[in-house]
C-alpha positions in Angstrom: 0.0 0.0 0.0 1.3 3.5 -0.9 1.0 6.8 0.9 -1.3 9.5 -0.5 1.8 11.4 -1.7 3.3 8.4 -3.3 0.0 7.8 -5.2 -0.2 11.5 -6.3 3.4 11.6 -7.5 3.5 8.2 -9.2 6.9 7.6 -10.8 8.1 11.0 -9.5 8.1 9.6 -6.0 11.5 8.0 -6.7 12.8 11.5 -7.5 12.2 12.7 -3.9 15.2 12.6 -1.5 15.1 10.3 1.5 14.1 13.1 4.0 11.0 14.0 1.9 10.1 10.3 1.4 10.3 9.8 5.2 8.1 12.9 5.7 5.4 11.4 3.5 5.8 7.6 4.1 2.7 5.5 4.9 2.0 5.0 8.6 2.6 7.2 11.6 5.3 9.8 11.2 6.4 12.7 13.4 8.3 15.8 12.2 10.0 18.0 14.8 11.3 21.4 14.0 10.9 25.2 14.2 8.7 27.5 12.1 8.6 31.2 11.3 5.0 32.4 11.0 4.3 35.9 9.5 1.4 37.9 8.1 0.4 41.5 7.7 -1.2 43.1 10.8 -4.5 43.7 9.0 -4.9 39.9 8.6 -5.2 39.3 12.3 -9.1 39.5 12.5 -9.4 37.3 9.4 -6.9 34.7 10.6 -8.6 34.6 14.1 -11.9 33.8 12.3 -10.3 31.3 10.0 -8.5 29.6 13.0 -11.9 29.2 14.7 -13.0 27.3 11.6 -9.9 25.1 11.8 -7.7 26.9 9.2 -4.2 28.2 9.5 -2.4 29.7 12.5 -3.5 33.0 14.0 -0.3 33.9 15.9 3.1 34.9 14.4 6.5 34.1 15.7 10.1 33.3 14.9 11.7 29.8 15.3 8.6 28.5 17.1 9.0 24.8 18.2 6.6 22.8 16.1 5.6 19.1 16.0 3.7 17.6 13.1 2.1 14.2 13.7 0.7 12.3 10.7 -1.5 9.1 10.8 -3.5 7.3 8.2 -7.1 6.1 8.9 -8.8 4.5 6.0 -8.4 6.8 2.9 -7.5 9.8 5.0 -4.1 11.1 6.2 -4.6 13.1 9.4 -2.2 15.9 10.3 -1.9 17.3 13.8 0.3 20.3 14.1 1.3 21.7 17.5 3.0 25.0 17.6 4.3 25.9 21.2 5.3 29.5 21.9 7.9 30.6 24.4 5.1 31.7 26.8 3.9 28.1 27.0 0.8 28.6 24.9 0.2 26.1 22.1 -1.7 26.6 18.9 -3.1 23.6 17.1 -3.7 23.3 13.4 -5.3 20.0 12.4 -6.4 18.8 9.0 -7.0 15.7 6.9 -5.9 14.9 3.4 -7.6 12.9 0.7 -6.8 12.0 -2.9 -8.3 14.0 -5.7 -7.7 13.6 -9.5 -4.3 12.6 -10.8 -1.5 14.4 -9.0 -3.9 16.3 -6.7 -5.0 16.2 -3.1 -7.5 18.1 -1.0 -6.5 19.2 2.5 -9.7 19.7 4.7 -9.4 21.9 7.7 -12.9 20.8 8.8 -15.5 18.4 7.2 -16.6 21.2 4.8 -13.7 23.5 3.9 -10.7 22.3 1.9 -7.9 23.4 -0.4 -7.2 21.4 -3.5 -3.6 21.3 -4.6 -1.5 19.7 -7.3 2.0 18.3 -6.6 5.1 17.7 -8.7 8.8 17.1 -8.2 11.3 19.5 -9.8 15.0 19.4 -9.2 14.5 17.1 -6.1 12.1 19.6 -4.5 8.4 18.9 -3.9 6.2 21.7 -5.2 2.5 22.2 -4.4 0.3 24.6 -6.4 -3.1 25.6 -5.2 -5.9 24.7 -7.6 -8.9 26.0 -5.8 -10.7 26.1 -2.5 -13.6 23.7 -2.0 -16.8 23.4 0.0 -18.0 19.9 0.5 -21.7 19.5 1.0 -22.5 15.8 1.1 -21.3 14.3 -2.2 -21.3 17.8 -3.8 -17.9 19.6 -4.1 -18.3 23.3 -4.8 -15.2 25.1 -6.2 -14.2 28.5 -5.0 -11.5 30.3 -7.0 -8.3 31.1 -5.0 -8.5 34.8 -5.8 -11.9 35.1 -4.2 -10.5 34.0 -0.8 -6.9 34.2 0.3 -5.1 34.0 -3.0 -2.8 31.4 -4.6 -1.2 28.8 -2.4 2.4 27.6 -3.0 4.4 25.2 -1.0 8.0 24.2 -1.6 9.8 21.4 0.4 13.4 20.4 -0.1 15.8 18.1 1.7 18.5 19.6 3.8 20.2 16.2 4.4 19.2 12.6 4.8 16.6 13.2 7.6 16.0 17.0 7.6 13.8 19.1 5.2 12.8 22.7 4.9 9.3 23.8 3.9 7.9 27.2 2.8 4.1 27.7 2.6 2.7 31.0 1.1 -0.7 32.5 0.4 -0.3 35.3 -2.2 -3.4 37.4 -3.3 -3.2 39.0 -6.8 -4.3 42.4 -5.3 -3.0 42.3 -1.7 0.2 40.5 -2.0 1.5 37.9 0.4 -1.2 37.4 3.1 0.3 34.5 5.0 3.6 32.6 5.2 5.0 29.9 7.4 8.3 28.3 6.8 10.6 26.0 8.8 13.0 23.2 9.1 12.1 19.7 10.4 13.5 16.3 11.1 11.3 13.5 9.7 11.0 10.4 11.9 8.8 7.3 11.9 7.3 5.5 14.9 
């Protein structure tokens, strides 16, 4: 049985360095690292509302300790992100991923709201491109163009060495520029 990412990438899976394969392998994995989280001040009210709905992180910071736990249940890969700030407060960002068409996946931040993304490997780096946001109502999947919400999503992940990788997630709106970014370096481990 393959992981969701392995299925989405097909033959390109073999082009991923060991650190990224470990990050996306089937079964339970844990990534430990630190993230920088940044966004313009005017985004705070929007991010607070989005976070209540399960999306994104509504607190900035530099080199914030972060643990990402991934497990597979049936056809879903569950992600549990714990970001622990120096004051001891933790912010959680949980989601689940499902396969979509071809090289695409949907990350749901709750049972209704999701982000559909396409993945490919280029020069040993894993690239995600946002396709659209979606609203799931029963069997119906309603598309929402990226520009109508937060803008275009990009993620780039690259191996640093055999077990560490760096990631960079950005939301860039065509009118308002970069609205959100988190980036960090992690060590991928399996349990």
